[in-house]
C-alpha positions, 0 to 999 in steps of 0.5 A: 720922897718920890714914886716912879709911875708910868703914864701915857700922854698925847704925842704933843704933850708928850713931845712938849714934856720931853722938850723941857729937859726934865719931863718929870719935873715939867709933869710935877710942876703941872700938877702943882700948878692944877692944884693951885688953881683948884685951891684958889677956886675953892677959896673964891667959893668960900669968900663968896659962896657958891655959884660966885662965877655966875655973875662973870659976863662974856665980856670978863671972859674974853677979856680973860682970854686975852690976858691970859693968853689961853687961845681958847675960851675960859671955861664956864664951869671951872669950880 
């Protein structure tokens, strides 16, 4: 089942979604990926407890930025 909604996006994100050729699918995939990441972070917290990310060093963050090509800093408070 699908539901039609109307959203507003910043110009650069709207252009990116439209360039995909299927803006609805593009946004749905992005939301699924966000859910997958949140679920993964919740699993890490269940495994290692609250505050597991406190032991991540700046060197770890820099390496993650290089590996994942984030172009910015990995968020220090992602959970």
